[in-house]
GUROLO-267323 format. One record per residue (C-alpha): residue in three letters; x, y negated, z. Coordinates in Angstrom, 3 decimals. Layout:
BEGIN
- type	X	Y	Z
- ALA	X	Y	Z
...
END
This chain:
BEGIN
- type	X	Y	Z
- UNK	92.625	-213.436	96.947
- UNK	92.156	-211.076	94.110
- UNK	92.123	-207.964	96.710
- UNK	89.840	-210.095	99.034
- UNK	87.214	-210.375	96.313
- UNK	87.562	-206.707	95.096
- UNK	87.415	-205.334	98.721
- UNK	84.213	-207.398	99.261
- UNK	82.531	-205.877	96.309
- UNK	83.629	-202.253	97.282
- UNK	81.985	-203.054	100.936
- UNK	78.845	-204.151	99.116
- UNK	78.573	-201.060	96.863
- UNK	79.009	-198.699	99.936
- UNK	76.569	-200.821	102.180
- UNK	73.769	-201.154	99.646
- UNK	73.943	-197.400	98.734
- UNK	73.672	-196.332	102.343
- UNK	70.584	-198.843	102.845
- UNK	69.081	-197.386	99.634
- UNK	69.465	-193.686	100.926
- UNK	68.044	-194.225	104.214
- UNK	65.133	-196.690	103.319
- UNK	63.912	-194.373	100.369
- UNK	63.891	-191.547	102.959
- UNK	61.955	-193.274	105.308
- UNK	59.714	-194.800	102.670
- UNK	58.770	-191.384	101.169
- UNK	58.264	-189.891	104.841
- UNK	56.052	-192.620	105.882
- UNK	54.248	-193.244	102.539
- UNK	54.909	-196.839	103.127
- UNK	54.871	-199.107	99.941
- UNK	56.733	-202.125	101.809
- UNK	59.390	-199.776	102.790
- UNK	59.741	-197.939	99.256
- UNK	59.651	-201.641	97.856
- UNK	62.338	-202.649	99.956
- UNK	64.399	-199.331	99.029
- UNK	64.134	-200.051	95.352
- UNK	65.560	-203.567	96.146
- UNK	68.488	-201.940	97.509
- UNK	68.838	-199.665	94.461
- UNK	69.058	-202.717	92.588
- UNK	71.565	-204.246	94.744
- UNK	73.799	-200.990	94.061
- UNK	73.561	-201.838	90.559
- UNK	74.184	-205.541	90.831
- UNK	77.045	-204.484	93.287
- UNK	78.738	-202.549	90.464
- UNK	78.123	-205.338	87.855
- UNK	79.706	-207.686	90.504
- UNK	82.862	-205.533	90.906
- UNK	83.453	-205.473	87.270
- UNK	82.576	-209.345	86.730
- UNK	85.287	-210.059	89.854
- UNK	87.894	-207.861	88.291
- UNK	87.413	-209.245	84.818
- UNK	87.419	-213.061	86.036
- UNK	90.631	-212.646	88.005
- UNK	92.518	-211.575	84.441
- UNK	95.155	-214.279	83.533
- UNK	94.500	-216.362	80.325
- UNK	95.167	-214.672	77.254
- UNK	95.698	-215.341	73.327
- UNK	91.841	-214.634	73.027
- UNK	90.790	-216.391	76.117
- UNK	93.424	-219.277	76.733
- UNK	91.272	-220.784	79.620
- UNK	90.735	-217.511	81.553
- UNK	87.745	-215.083	82.107
- UNK	86.063	-217.518	84.766
- UNK	82.686	-216.987	82.753
- UNK	82.400	-213.408	83.732
- UNK	81.309	-214.256	87.326
- UNK	78.220	-216.310	86.221
- UNK	77.236	-213.954	83.810
- UNK	77.082	-211.202	86.555
- UNK	75.267	-213.624	88.522
- UNK	72.584	-214.167	85.650
- UNK	72.261	-210.245	85.390
- UNK	71.577	-209.974	88.837
- UNK	68.957	-212.540	88.627
- UNK	67.371	-210.897	85.657
- UNK	67.082	-207.514	87.643
- UNK	65.675	-209.296	90.631
- UNK	62.990	-210.896	88.429
- UNK	62.080	-207.630	86.853
- UNK	62.093	-205.803	90.245
- UNK	59.773	-208.349	91.768
- UNK	56.957	-208.164	89.321
- UNK	57.096	-204.329	89.216
- UNK	56.663	-204.372	92.995
- UNK	53.872	-207.049	92.552
- UNK	52.292	-205.116	89.943
- UNK	52.345	-201.759	91.813
- UNK	51.362	-203.279	95.393
- UNK	48.446	-205.164	93.819
- UNK	46.965	-202.017	92.534
- UNK	47.686	-200.067	95.614
- UNK	46.013	-202.593	97.824
- UNK	42.685	-201.693	96.387
- UNK	43.298	-197.930	97.161
- UNK	42.656	-195.972	100.152
- UNK	45.975	-194.107	101.257
- UNK	47.267	-192.589	104.423
- UNK	50.355	-193.787	106.153
- UNK	52.598	-191.507	108.350
- UNK	54.758	-194.288	109.896
- UNK	56.798	-193.543	112.934
- UNK	59.649	-194.946	115.112
- UNK	62.369	-193.758	112.434
- UNK	60.750	-196.002	109.633
- UNK	61.131	-199.239	112.099
- UNK	64.487	-198.193	113.100
- UNK	65.534	-198.066	109.556
- UNK	64.233	-201.395	109.000
- UNK	65.928	-202.873	112.104
- UNK	69.248	-201.534	110.786
- UNK	68.690	-203.018	107.237
- UNK	67.975	-206.429	108.978
- UNK	71.136	-205.959	110.962
- UNK	73.385	-204.994	108.202
- UNK	72.209	-207.526	105.491
- UNK	72.632	-210.545	108.234
- UNK	76.241	-209.436	108.522
- UNK	76.493	-208.780	104.917
- UNK	75.322	-212.404	104.076
- UNK	77.589	-214.115	106.404
- UNK	80.455	-212.180	105.154
- UNK	79.727	-212.583	101.202
- UNK	79.489	-216.402	101.915
- UNK	82.757	-216.719	103.678
- UNK	84.680	-214.682	101.094
- UNK	82.731	-216.559	98.215
- UNK	84.088	-219.801	99.621
- UNK	87.542	-218.518	99.904
- UNK	87.891	-217.411	96.357
- UNK	85.301	-219.795	94.768
- UNK	83.417	-216.739	93.588
- UNK	79.571	-217.663	92.277
- UNK	78.844	-213.833	92.060
- UNK	79.763	-213.223	95.649
- UNK	77.704	-216.290	96.565
- UNK	74.731	-215.031	94.612
- UNK	75.163	-211.558	96.621
- UNK	75.275	-213.649	100.022
- UNK	72.003	-215.375	98.979
- UNK	70.545	-211.957	97.879
- UNK	71.727	-210.520	101.041
- UNK	70.173	-213.383	103.164
- UNK	66.950	-212.932	101.162
- UNK	66.946	-209.071	101.948
- UNK	66.943	-210.105	105.689
- UNK	63.530	-211.582	105.024
- UNK	62.312	-208.778	102.853
- UNK	63.166	-206.182	105.390
- UNK	61.646	-208.381	108.072
- UNK	58.412	-208.582	105.829
- UNK	58.288	-204.831	105.391
- UNK	58.920	-204.457	109.356
- UNK	55.808	-206.627	109.995
- UNK	53.896	-204.565	107.459
- UNK	54.954	-201.225	108.933
- UNK	54.227	-202.348	112.285
- UNK	50.588	-203.411	111.468
- UNK	50.291	-200.061	109.826
- UNK	51.394	-198.222	112.781
- UNK	48.855	-199.855	115.055
- UNK	46.094	-199.226	112.698
- UNK	46.043	-201.754	109.766
- UNK	47.490	-199.704	107.091
- UNK	46.466	-202.463	104.102
- UNK	48.972	-204.935	105.874
- UNK	51.674	-202.758	104.483
- UNK	50.386	-203.482	101.045
- UNK	50.091	-207.102	101.780
- UNK	53.771	-207.000	102.891
- UNK	54.904	-205.441	99.824
- UNK	53.259	-208.093	97.656
- UNK	55.036	-210.921	99.894
- UNK	58.235	-208.793	99.419
- UNK	57.843	-209.159	95.569
- UNK	57.478	-213.081	95.837
- UNK	60.646	-213.071	97.910
- UNK	62.379	-211.203	95.289
- UNK	61.078	-213.218	92.193
- UNK	61.964	-216.391	93.978
- UNK	65.616	-215.424	94.865
- UNK	66.199	-214.104	91.041
- UNK	65.087	-217.803	90.131
- UNK	67.605	-219.615	92.388
- UNK	70.483	-217.269	91.377
- UNK	69.482	-217.490	87.736
- UNK	69.371	-221.429	87.791
- UNK	72.578	-221.795	89.521
- UNK	74.461	-219.568	87.198
- UNK	73.064	-220.817	84.130
- UNK	74.287	-224.185	84.990
- UNK	77.739	-222.489	85.242
- UNK	77.272	-221.376	81.978
- UNK	75.739	-224.215	80.253
- UNK	78.800	-226.285	81.301
- UNK	76.781	-228.719	83.966
- UNK	78.654	-231.500	85.157
- UNK	79.890	-231.291	89.129
- UNK	77.770	-233.008	91.821
- UNK	78.268	-236.874	92.414
- UNK	80.794	-235.816	95.492
- UNK	83.311	-233.932	93.173
- UNK	83.005	-236.911	90.578
- UNK	84.017	-239.503	93.010
- UNK	86.867	-237.510	94.418
- UNK	88.130	-236.837	90.972
- UNK	88.037	-240.821	90.461
- UNK	89.416	-241.480	93.767
- UNK	92.598	-239.267	93.310
- UNK	93.012	-240.522	89.850
- UNK	93.176	-244.270	90.711
- UNK	95.410	-243.507	94.041
- UNK	98.561	-242.536	91.421
- UNK	100.853	-245.277	91.386
- UNK	101.139	-247.091	88.089
- UNK	97.575	-246.410	87.250
- UNK	95.671	-249.828	86.359
- UNK	92.475	-248.339	85.800
- UNK	89.967	-245.406	84.771
- UNK	87.459	-244.652	82.365
- UNK	85.481	-241.972	80.320
- UNK	85.650	-239.620	83.242
- UNK	84.033	-236.356	82.319
- UNK	84.076	-232.793	84.039
- UNK	82.195	-229.604	83.337
- UNK	81.899	-226.161	84.594
- UNK	83.777	-223.369	82.506
- UNK	82.449	-220.331	84.531
- UNK	82.942	-220.929	88.178
- UNK	85.927	-223.434	87.609
- UNK	85.960	-227.181	86.639
- UNK	87.614	-228.793	83.658
- UNK	88.210	-232.579	83.775
- UNK	88.673	-235.100	81.019
- UNK	90.000	-238.667	81.963
- UNK	91.239	-241.686	80.610
- UNK	93.916	-243.811	82.291
- UNK	94.945	-247.583	81.827
- UNK	98.663	-247.854	81.972
- UNK	101.003	-251.123	81.525
- UNK	101.701	-251.080	77.676
- UNK	105.537	-252.020	78.592
- UNK	106.015	-248.889	80.268
- UNK	108.438	-246.329	78.275
- UNK	106.814	-243.254	76.845
- UNK	108.859	-241.274	79.743
- UNK	107.309	-243.448	82.432
- UNK	103.665	-243.334	81.034
- UNK	104.104	-239.339	80.662
- UNK	105.373	-239.027	84.283
- UNK	102.373	-241.067	85.347
- UNK	99.907	-239.113	83.533
- UNK	101.304	-235.792	84.762
- UNK	100.949	-236.935	88.238
- UNK	97.381	-237.687	87.780
- UNK	96.916	-234.305	86.259
- UNK	98.450	-232.705	89.415
- UNK	96.492	-234.912	91.811
- UNK	93.217	-233.970	89.894
- UNK	93.997	-230.274	89.662
- UNK	94.723	-230.014	93.526
- UNK	91.230	-230.568	94.062
- UNK	89.591	-227.452	95.080
- UNK	87.626	-225.696	92.265
- UNK	89.372	-227.811	89.470
- UNK	91.183	-225.421	87.071
- UNK	92.421	-227.719	84.461
- UNK	92.743	-231.740	84.030
- UNK	93.250	-233.318	80.575
- UNK	94.639	-236.982	80.750
- UNK	94.362	-239.380	78.062
- UNK	96.798	-242.327	78.244
- UNK	95.403	-245.963	77.120
- UNK	98.192	-248.569	77.167
- UNK	96.917	-252.108	78.025
END
């Protein structure tokens, strides 16, 4: 699992670096703000990819004396950094494209520019699907953020392609309008990624489906009469659970302990749950 996450981030860095190189070349040659904006977006993706690589490596470390519950918060922190980068980039592109829209400038758009954007769309579509698959396997919010970012990059490159196509056929202002639309896409995607990762860092309660699954697993254990005060929250991208179980007061300490341990094992077997703390209440 660790190697899967590391390999995914290495692929991410290489692909984003390649896309930045071909986009910035095409953008400068064609004087297309939409393509240059898309290229800058890819450069941000390179920086984000490096941050995510470090985060995935850090989060996979075992718990130690200084971090008794592991290093799981590293990935949401990386996801939040990605979101901040996206927001800053989006506003910078919006500012530049809005001013350039009012200027007269010449475009030198050729078939090579269109080809670069088509390559970008194809690569980002594949990357989005791949990162989503890996993120689910290893429960990685940082890679999920990259999957969402790659999916949005498909829309960004498609918007740039429309702007470039219009410029190619004699409507150069559409290229600047496309750049403005791209900036809004980037800002929105940054907002969505940021909100999700802030929830992880703030210890938000999992959704109702997960909570009901926790309760169902707990009451299914033989000897459990009832449950109450079930609480759960995210610690990074994993969940910690606190649950009170009611047991027959006539049970021996050993029997009560064994039932509590069985409840703990059942709850921790649920995907995404890292630790369950079980309190025993005799009735």
